[in-house]
N, CA, C, O and the ligand as a Tripos MOL2 file, in Angstrom:
@<TRIPOS>MOLECULE
protein
  213   211    54     0     0
PROTEIN
NO_CHARGES

@<TRIPOS>ATOM
      1 N         -38.6350   -2.9570  -28.6800 N.3       1 MET1
      2 CA        -38.0070   -3.5050  -27.4700 C.3       1 MET1
      3 C         -36.5280   -3.1010  -27.4190 C.2       1 MET1
      4 O         -35.7730   -3.3420  -28.3610 O.2       1 MET1
      5 N         -36.1380   -2.4960  -26.3260 N.am      2 ALA2
      6 CA        -34.7580   -2.0340  -26.1810 C.3       2 ALA2
      7 C         -33.8280   -3.1940  -25.8730 C.2       2 ALA2
      8 O         -34.1690   -4.1230  -25.1400 O.2       2 ALA2
      9 N         -32.6620   -3.1100  -26.4500 N.am      3 LYS3
     10 CA        -31.6570   -4.1400  -26.1650 C.3       3 LYS3
     11 C         -31.0990   -3.9270  -24.7590 C.2       3 LYS3
     12 O         -30.7750   -2.7970  -24.3940 O.2       3 LYS3
     13 N         -30.9850   -4.9690  -23.9820 N.am      4 PRO4
     14 CA        -30.4040   -4.7910  -22.6440 C.3       4 PRO4
     15 C         -28.9130   -4.4720  -22.7440 C.2       4 PRO4
     16 O         -28.1740   -5.1250  -23.4810 O.2       4 PRO4
     17 N         -28.4880   -3.4660  -21.9960 N.am      5 LEU5
     18 CA        -27.0760   -3.0940  -21.9990 C.3       5 LEU5
     19 C         -26.2980   -4.0730  -21.1380 C.2       5 LEU5
     20 O         -26.7920   -4.5950  -20.1390 O.2       5 LEU5
     21 N         -25.0730   -4.2990  -21.5570 N.am      6 LYS6
     22 CA        -24.2310   -5.1800  -20.7580 C.3       6 LYS6
     23 C         -23.7360   -4.4170  -19.5320 C.2       6 LYS6
     24 O         -22.9680   -3.4620  -19.6530 O.2       6 LYS6
     25 N         -24.1710   -4.8330  -18.3850 N.am      7 THR7
     26 CA        -23.7660   -4.1470  -17.1620 C.3       7 THR7
     27 C         -23.2350   -5.1460  -16.1360 C.2       7 THR7
     28 O         -23.4510   -6.3530  -16.2470 O.2       7 THR7
     29 N         -22.5440   -4.6170  -15.1480 N.am      8 SER8
     30 CA        -22.0270   -5.4270  -14.0590 C.3       8 SER8
     31 C         -22.9400   -5.2480  -12.8530 C.2       8 SER8
     32 O         -23.7020   -4.2830  -12.7950 O.2       8 SER8
     33 N         -22.8750   -6.1650  -11.8880 N.am      9 PRO9
     34 CA        -23.7570   -6.0470  -10.7270 C.3       9 PRO9
     35 C         -23.5860   -4.7190   -9.9980 C.2       9 PRO9
     36 O         -22.4990   -4.1430   -9.9620 O.2       9 PRO9
     37 N         -24.6720   -4.2570   -9.4270 N.am     10 GLU10
     38 CA        -24.6520   -2.9950   -8.7020 C.3      10 GLU10
     39 C         -24.0200   -3.1650   -7.3200 C.2      10 GLU10
     40 O         -23.9570   -4.2740   -6.7900 O.2      10 GLU10
     41 N         -23.5590   -2.0690   -6.7500 N.am     11 GLY11
     42 CA        -23.0760   -2.0930   -5.3690 C.3      11 GLY11
     43 C         -21.6620   -2.6120   -5.2040 C.2      11 GLY11
     44 O         -21.2430   -2.9250   -4.0900 O.2      11 GLY11
     45 N         -20.9020   -2.7090   -6.3270 N.am     12 ARG12
     46 CA        -19.5180   -3.1460   -6.1870 C.3      12 ARG12
     47 C         -18.6460   -1.9760   -5.7960 C.2      12 ARG12
     48 O         -18.9820   -0.8190   -6.0480 O.2      12 ARG12
     49 N         -17.5160   -2.2910   -5.1770 N.am     13 LYS13
     50 CA        -16.5830   -1.2360   -4.7830 C.3      13 LYS13
     51 C         -15.2100   -1.5380   -5.3480 C.2      13 LYS13
     52 O         -14.8780   -2.6850   -5.6480 O.2      13 LYS13
     53 N         -14.4130   -0.4790   -5.4860 N.am     14 CYS14
     54 CA        -13.0560   -0.6190   -5.9980 C.3      14 CYS14
     55 C         -12.2680   -1.5770   -5.1200 C.2      14 CYS14
     56 O         -12.3310   -1.5130   -3.8920 O.2      14 CYS14
     57 N         -11.5310   -2.4590   -5.7650 N.am     15 LYS15
     58 CA        -10.7840   -3.5000   -5.0570 C.3      15 LYS15
     59 C          -9.4560   -2.9860   -4.5090 C.2      15 LYS15
     60 O          -8.7840   -3.6730   -3.7400 O.2      15 LYS15
     61 N          -9.0880   -1.7840   -4.9090 N.am     16 PHE16
     62 CA         -7.8160   -1.2300   -4.4650 C.3      16 PHE16
     63 C          -7.8230   -1.0450   -2.9610 C.2      16 PHE16
     64 O          -8.8220   -0.6210   -2.3800 O.2      16 PHE16
     65 N          -6.6850   -1.3700   -2.3290 N.am     17 ARG17
     66 CA         -6.6190   -1.3090   -0.8720 C.3      17 ARG17
     67 C          -6.9400    0.0910   -0.3550 C.2      17 ARG17
     68 O          -6.3010    1.0650   -0.7520 O.2      17 ARG17
     69 N          -7.9130    0.1870    0.5140 N.am     18 GLY18
     70 CA         -8.2610    1.4500    1.1390 C.3      18 GLY18
     71 C          -9.2220    2.3030    0.3300 C.2      18 GLY18
     72 O          -9.7060    3.3210    0.8240 O.2      18 GLY18
     73 N          -9.5060    1.9120   -0.8900 N.am     19 CYS19
     74 CA        -10.4020    2.6860   -1.7380 C.3      19 CYS19
     75 C         -11.8220    2.1600   -1.5850 C.2      19 CYS19
     76 O         -12.0710    0.9570   -1.6590 O.2      19 CYS19
     77 N         -12.7490    3.0920   -1.3710 N.am     20 LYS20
     78 CA        -14.1400    2.6860   -1.2250 C.3      20 LYS20
     79 C         -15.0140    3.2800   -2.3130 C.2      20 LYS20
     80 O         -16.2230    3.4460   -2.1500 O.2      20 LYS20
     81 N         -14.3730    3.5920   -3.4210 N.am     21 CYS21
     82 CA        -15.1030    4.1560   -4.5540 C.3      21 CYS21
     83 C         -16.1470    3.1630   -5.0610 C.2      21 CYS21
     84 O         -15.8120    2.0190   -5.3690 O.2      21 CYS21
     85 N         -17.3930    3.5830   -5.1510 N.am     22 PRO22
     86 CA        -18.3770    2.6850   -5.7590 C.3      22 PRO22
     87 C         -18.1270    2.5710   -7.2580 C.2      22 PRO22
     88 O         -17.7980    3.5560   -7.9200 O.2      22 PRO22
     89 N         -18.2850    1.3720   -7.7800 N.am     23 LEU23
     90 CA        -18.0620    1.1550   -9.2130 C.3      23 LEU23
     91 C         -19.3730    1.2580   -9.9630 C.2      23 LEU23
     92 O         -20.4120    0.7740   -9.5150 O.2      23 LEU23
     93 N         -19.3000    1.8910  -11.1010 N.am     24 SER24
     94 CA        -20.4630    1.9960  -11.9670 C.3      24 SER24
     95 C         -20.8080    0.6250  -12.5360 C.2      24 SER24
     96 O         -19.9270   -0.2100  -12.7400 O.2      24 SER24
     97 N         -22.0690    0.4020  -12.7860 N.am     25 ILE25
     98 CA        -22.4670   -0.8750  -13.3920 C.3      25 ILE25
     99 C         -21.9310   -0.9840  -14.8100 C.2      25 ILE25
    100 O         -21.8990   -2.0690  -15.3900 O.2      25 ILE25
    101 N         -21.5100    0.1470  -15.3630 N.am     26 TYR26
    102 CA        -20.9270    0.1380  -16.7140 C.3      26 TYR26
    103 C         -19.4200   -0.0580  -16.6770 C.2      26 TYR26
    104 O         -18.7800   -0.2150  -17.7170 O.2      26 TYR26
    105 N         -18.8550   -0.0490  -15.4660 N.am     27 ASN27
    106 CA        -17.4310   -0.2970  -15.2910 C.3      27 ASN27
    107 C         -17.2470   -1.7780  -14.9970 C.2      27 ASN27
    108 O         -17.6080   -2.2550  -13.9210 O.2      27 ASN27
    109 N         -16.6890   -2.4950  -15.9490 N.am     28 HIS28
    110 CA        -16.5580   -3.9480  -15.7800 C.3      28 HIS28
    111 C         -15.2490   -4.3340  -15.1110 C.2      28 HIS28
    112 O         -14.9400   -5.5140  -14.9460 O.2      28 HIS28
    113 N         -14.4850   -3.3130  -14.7290 N.am     29 SER29
    114 CA        -13.2340   -3.5700  -14.0290 C.3      29 SER29
    115 C         -13.5180   -3.7470  -12.5370 C.2      29 SER29
    116 O         -14.5940   -3.3890  -12.0590 O.2      29 SER29
    117 N         -12.5440   -4.3030  -11.8000 N.am     30 VAL30
    118 CA        -12.7110   -4.4340  -10.3510 C.3      30 VAL30
    119 C         -12.1840   -3.1890   -9.6490 C.2      30 VAL30
    120 O         -12.3030   -3.0610   -8.4310 O.2      30 VAL30
    121 N         -11.5940   -2.2610  -10.4260 N.am     31 TYR31
    122 CA        -11.0670   -1.0300   -9.8640 C.3      31 TYR31
    123 C         -11.8320    0.1710  -10.3840 C.2      31 TYR31
    124 O         -12.4490    0.1250  -11.4490 O.2      31 TYR31
    125 N         -11.7810    1.2580   -9.6060 N.am     32 CYS32
    126 CA        -12.3630    2.5020  -10.0910 C.3      32 CYS32
    127 C         -11.4840    3.0370  -11.2200 C.2      32 CYS32
    128 O         -10.4170    2.4890  -11.4940 O.2      32 CYS32
    129 N         -11.9240    4.0820  -11.8580 N.am     33 ARG33
    130 CA        -11.2290    4.5840  -13.0410 C.3      33 ARG33
    131 C          -9.7860    4.9760  -12.7070 C.2      33 ARG33
    132 O          -8.8610    4.6890  -13.4670 O.2      33 ARG33
    133 N          -9.6110    5.6370  -11.5570 N.am     34 VAL34
    134 CA         -8.2810    6.0910  -11.1400 C.3      34 VAL34
    135 C          -7.3550    4.9040  -10.9010 C.2      34 VAL34
    136 O          -6.2350    4.8640  -11.4080 O.2      34 VAL34
    137 N          -7.8300    3.9540  -10.1340 N.am     35 HIS35
    138 CA         -6.9680    2.8350   -9.7540 C.3      35 HIS35
    139 C          -6.7880    1.8310  -10.8800 C.2      35 HIS35
    140 O          -5.7820    1.1240  -10.9270 O.2      35 HIS35
    141 N          -7.7330    1.7660  -11.7650 N.am     36 ARG36
    142 CA         -7.5680    0.8720  -12.9080 C.3      36 ARG36
    143 C          -6.3330    1.3030  -13.7140 C.2      36 ARG36
    144 O          -5.5320    0.4680  -14.1350 O.2      36 ARG36
    145 N          -6.1930    2.6260  -13.9200 N.am     37 ASP37
    146 CA         -5.0290    3.1510  -14.6320 C.3      37 ASP37
    147 C          -3.7590    2.9070  -13.8310 C.2      37 ASP37
    148 O          -2.7350    2.4970  -14.3770 O.2      37 ASP37
    149 N          -3.8380    3.1630  -12.5340 N.am     38 GLN38
    150 CA         -2.6750    3.0190  -11.6660 C.3      38 GLN38
    151 C          -2.1790    1.5730  -11.6540 C.2      38 GLN38
    152 O          -0.9820    1.3180  -11.7780 O.2      38 GLN38
    153 N          -3.0960    0.6470  -11.5070 N.am     39 VAL39
    154 CA         -2.7550   -0.7690  -11.4670 C.3      39 VAL39
    155 C          -2.1790   -1.2010  -12.8090 C.2      39 VAL39
    156 O          -1.2200   -1.9710  -12.8530 O.2      39 VAL39
    157 N          -2.7460   -0.7210  -13.8800 N.am     40 ALA40
    158 CA         -2.2620   -1.0650  -15.2130 C.3      40 ALA40
    159 C          -0.8280   -0.5820  -15.3910 C.2      40 ALA40
    160 O           0.0040   -1.2970  -15.9480 O.2      40 ALA40
    161 N          -0.5340    0.6290  -14.9200 N.am     41 LEU41
    162 CA          0.8140    1.1710  -15.0280 C.3      41 LEU41
    163 C           1.7960    0.3540  -14.2140 C.2      41 LEU41
    164 O           2.9120    0.0870  -14.6590 O.2      41 LEU41
    165 N           1.3800   -0.0440  -13.0210 N.am     42 GLU42
    166 CA          2.2580   -0.8360  -12.1670 C.3      42 GLU42
    167 C           2.5320   -2.1960  -12.7850 C.2      42 GLU42
    168 O           3.6380   -2.7260  -12.6810 O.2      42 GLU42
    169 N           1.5360   -2.7460  -13.4160 N.am     43 GLN43
    170 CA          1.7160   -4.0420  -14.0880 C.3      43 GLN43
    171 C           2.7660   -3.9140  -15.1870 C.2      43 GLN43
    172 O           3.6270   -4.7810  -15.3350 O.2      43 GLN43
    173 N           2.6920   -2.8460  -15.9420 N.am     44 ILE44
    174 CA          3.6410   -2.6200  -17.0340 C.3      44 ILE44
    175 C           5.0500   -2.4590  -16.4720 C.2      44 ILE44
    176 O           6.0120   -3.0270  -16.9880 O.2      44 ILE44
    177 N           5.1480   -1.6660  -15.3930 N.am     45 ARG45
    178 CA          6.4440   -1.4300  -14.7670 C.3      45 ARG45
    179 C           7.0610   -2.7430  -14.2790 C.2      45 ARG45
    180 O           8.2370   -3.0180  -14.5130 O.2      45 ARG45
    181 N           6.2540   -3.5300  -13.6070 N.am     46 LYS46
    182 CA          6.7200   -4.8130  -13.0680 C.3      46 LYS46
    183 C           7.1860   -5.7280  -14.1880 C.2      46 LYS46
    184 O           8.2220   -6.3840  -14.0810 O.2      46 LYS46
    185 N           6.4170   -5.7640  -15.2510 N.am     47 THR47
    186 CA          6.7360   -6.6260  -16.3790 C.3      47 THR47
    187 C           8.0730   -6.2090  -16.9920 C.2      47 THR47
    188 O           8.9070   -7.0520  -17.3240 O.2      47 THR47
    189 N           8.2630   -4.8940  -17.1360 N.am     48 ARG48
    190 CA          9.5060   -4.3950  -17.7190 C.3      48 ARG48
    191 C          10.6880   -4.7460  -16.8400 C.2      48 ARG48
    192 O          11.7300   -5.1950  -17.3170 O.2      48 ARG48
    193 N          10.5050   -4.5320  -15.5350 N.am     49 TYR49
    194 CA         11.5670   -4.8020  -14.5790 C.3      49 TYR49
    195 C          11.9360   -6.2810  -14.6350 C.2      49 TYR49
    196 O          13.1110   -6.6500  -14.6460 O.2      49 TYR49
    197 N          10.9180   -7.1020  -14.6700 N.am     50 HIS50
    198 CA         11.1210   -8.5450  -14.7080 C.3      50 HIS50
    199 C          11.9120   -8.9400  -15.9570 C.2      50 HIS50
    200 O          12.7950   -9.7960  -15.9070 O.2      50 HIS50
    201 N          11.5820   -8.3090  -17.0510 N.am     51 HIS51
    202 CA         12.2490   -8.6490  -18.3080 C.3      51 HIS51
    203 C          13.7140   -8.2080  -18.2960 C.2      51 HIS51
    204 O          14.5760   -8.8470  -18.8980 O.2      51 HIS51
    205 N          13.9770   -7.0860  -17.5870 N.am     52 LEU52
    206 CA         15.3450   -6.5990  -17.5060 C.3      52 LEU52
    207 C          16.1970   -7.5230  -16.6370 C.2      52 LEU52
    208 O          17.3670   -7.7740  -16.9250 O.2      52 LEU52
    209 N          15.5750   -8.0220  -15.5620 N.am     53 GLY53
    210 CA         16.3120   -8.8460  -14.6200 C.3      53 GLY53
    211 C          16.5410  -10.2180  -15.2150 C.2      53 GLY53
    212 O          17.1510  -11.0740  -14.5750 O.2      53 GLY53
    213 ZN        -10.1760    3.0270   -6.4090 Zn       54 ZN54
@<TRIPOS>BOND
     1     1     2 1
     2     2     3 1
     3     3     4 2
     4     3     5 am
     5     5     6 1
     6     6     7 1
     7     7     8 2
     8     7     9 am
     9     9    10 1
    10    10    11 1
    11    11    12 2
    12    11    13 am
    13    13    14 1
    14    14    15 1
    15    15    16 2
    16    15    17 am
    17    17    18 1
    18    18    19 1
    19    19    20 2
    20    19    21 am
    21    21    22 1
    22    22    23 1
    23    23    24 2
    24    23    25 am
    25    25    26 1
    26    26    27 1
    27    27    28 2
    28    27    29 am
    29    29    30 1
    30    30    31 1
    31    31    32 2
    32    31    33 am
    33    33    34 1
    34    34    35 1
    35    35    36 2
    36    35    37 am
    37    37    38 1
    38    38    39 1
    39    39    40 2
    40    39    41 am
    41    41    42 1
    42    42    43 1
    43    43    44 2
    44    43    45 am
    45    45    46 1
    46    46    47 1
    47    47    48 2
    48    47    49 am
    49    49    50 1
    50    50    51 1
    51    51    52 2
    52    51    53 am
    53    53    54 1
    54    54    55 1
    55    55    56 2
    56    55    57 am
    57    57    58 1
    58    58    59 1
    59    59    60 2
    60    59    61 am
    61    61    62 1
    62    62    63 1
    63    63    64 2
    64    63    65 am
    65    65    66 1
    66    66    67 1
    67    67    68 2
    68    67    69 am
    69    69    70 1
    70    70    71 1
    71    71    72 2
    72    71    73 am
    73    73    74 1
    74    74    75 1
    75    75    76 2
    76    75    77 am
    77    77    78 1
    78    78    79 1
    79    79    80 2
    80    79    81 am
    81    81    82 1
    82    82    83 1
    83    83    84 2
    84    83    85 am
    85    85    86 1
    86    86    87 1
    87    87    88 2
    88    87    89 am
    89    89    90 1
    90    90    91 1
    91    91    92 2
    92    91    93 am
    93    93    94 1
    94    94    95 1
    95    95    96 2
    96    95    97 am
    97    97    98 1
    98    98    99 1
    99    99   100 2
   100    99   101 am
   101   101   102 1
   102   102   103 1
   103   103   104 2
   104   103   105 am
   105   105   106 1
   106   106   107 1
   107   107   108 2
   108   107   109 am
   109   109   110 1
   110   110   111 1
   111   111   112 2
   112   111   113 am
   113   113   114 1
   114   114   115 1
   115   115   116 2
   116   115   117 am
   117   117   118 1
   118   118   119 1
   119   119   120 2
   120   119   121 am
   121   121   122 1
   122   122   123 1
   123   123   124 2
   124   123   125 am
   125   125   126 1
   126   126   127 1
   127   127   128 2
   128   127   129 am
   129   129   130 1
   130   130   131 1
   131   131   132 2
   132   131   133 am
   133   133   134 1
   134   134   135 1
   135   135   136 2
   136   135   137 am
   137   137   138 1
   138   138   139 1
   139   139   140 2
   140   139   141 am
   141   141   142 1
   142   142   143 1
   143   143   144 2
   144   143   145 am
   145   145   146 1
   146   146   147 1
   147   147   148 2
   148   147   149 am
   149   149   150 1
   150   150   151 1
   151   151   152 2
   152   151   153 am
   153   153   154 1
   154   154   155 1
   155   155   156 2
   156   155   157 am
   157   157   158 1
   158   158   159 1
   159   159   160 2
   160   159   161 am
   161   161   162 1
   162   162   163 1
   163   163   164 2
   164   163   165 am
   165   165   166 1
   166   166   167 1
   167   167   168 2
   168   167   169 am
   169   169   170 1
   170   170   171 1
   171   171   172 2
   172   171   173 am
   173   173   174 1
   174   174   175 1
   175   175   176 2
   176   175   177 am
   177   177   178 1
   178   178   179 1
   179   179   180 2
   180   179   181 am
   181   181   182 1
   182   182   183 1
   183   183   184 2
   184   183   185 am
   185   185   186 1
   186   186   187 1
   187   187   188 2
   188   187   189 am
   189   189   190 1
   190   190   191 1
   191   191   192 2
   192   191   193 am
   193   193   194 1
   194   194   195 1
   195   195   196 2
   196   195   197 am
   197   197   198 1
   198   198   199 1
   199   199   200 2
   200   199   201 am
   201   201   202 1
   202   202   203 1
   203   203   204 2
   204   203   205 am
   205   205   206 1
   206   206   207 1
   207   207   208 2
   208   207   209 am
   209   209   210 1
   210   210   211 1
   211   211   212 2
@<TRIPOS>SUBSTRUCTURE
     1 MET1         2 RESIDUE 1 A MET
     2 ALA2         6 RESIDUE 1 A ALA
     3 LYS3        10 RESIDUE 1 A LYS
     4 PRO4        14 RESIDUE 1 A PRO
     5 LEU5        18 RESIDUE 1 A LEU
     6 LYS6        22 RESIDUE 1 A LYS
     7 THR7        26 RESIDUE 1 A THR
     8 SER8        30 RESIDUE 1 A SER
     9 PRO9        34 RESIDUE 1 A PRO
    10 GLU10       38 RESIDUE 1 A GLU
    11 GLY11       42 RESIDUE 1 A GLY
    12 ARG12       46 RESIDUE 1 A ARG
    13 LYS13       50 RESIDUE 1 A LYS
    14 CYS14       54 RESIDUE 1 A CYS
    15 LYS15       58 RESIDUE 1 A LYS
    16 PHE16       62 RESIDUE 1 A PHE
    17 ARG17       66 RESIDUE 1 A ARG
    18 GLY18       70 RESIDUE 1 A GLY
    19 CYS19       74 RESIDUE 1 A CYS
    20 LYS20       78 RESIDUE 1 A LYS
    21 CYS21       82 RESIDUE 1 A CYS
    22 PRO22       86 RESIDUE 1 A PRO
    23 LEU23       90 RESIDUE 1 A LEU
    24 SER24       94 RESIDUE 1 A SER
    25 ILE25       98 RESIDUE 1 A ILE
    26 TYR26      102 RESIDUE 1 A TYR
    27 ASN27      106 RESIDUE 1 A ASN
    28 HIS28      110 RESIDUE 1 A HIS
    29 SER29      114 RESIDUE 1 A SER
    30 VAL30      118 RESIDUE 1 A VAL
    31 TYR31      122 RESIDUE 1 A TYR
    32 CYS32      126 RESIDUE 1 A CYS
    33 ARG33      130 RESIDUE 1 A ARG
    34 VAL34      134 RESIDUE 1 A VAL
    35 HIS35      138 RESIDUE 1 A HIS
    36 ARG36      142 RESIDUE 1 A ARG
    37 ASP37      146 RESIDUE 1 A ASP
    38 GLN38      150 RESIDUE 1 A GLN
    39 VAL39      154 RESIDUE 1 A VAL
    40 ALA40      158 RESIDUE 1 A ALA
    41 LEU41      162 RESIDUE 1 A LEU
    42 GLU42      166 RESIDUE 1 A GLU
    43 GLN43      170 RESIDUE 1 A GLN
    44 ILE44      174 RESIDUE 1 A ILE
    45 ARG45      178 RESIDUE 1 A ARG
    46 LYS46      182 RESIDUE 1 A LYS
    47 THR47      186 RESIDUE 1 A THR
    48 ARG48      190 RESIDUE 1 A ARG
    49 TYR49      194 RESIDUE 1 A TYR
    50 HIS50      198 RESIDUE 1 A HIS
    51 HIS51      202 RESIDUE 1 A HIS
    52 LEU52      206 RESIDUE 1 A LEU
    53 GLY53      210 RESIDUE 1 A GLY
    54 ZN54       213 GROUP 0 **** ****
């Protein structure tokens, strides 16, 4: 008996504004691969800026 893989629901789309990239069931993020990186970078930038201010 095969172990069930941990997957996310099918038919989800990237949450990024204007992006309609379908998300893989193996992608547990709410963003597509491109925007997940972009959002992560922006979060880091914001955090740094906040700490400086
Ligand atoms: Zn996207």
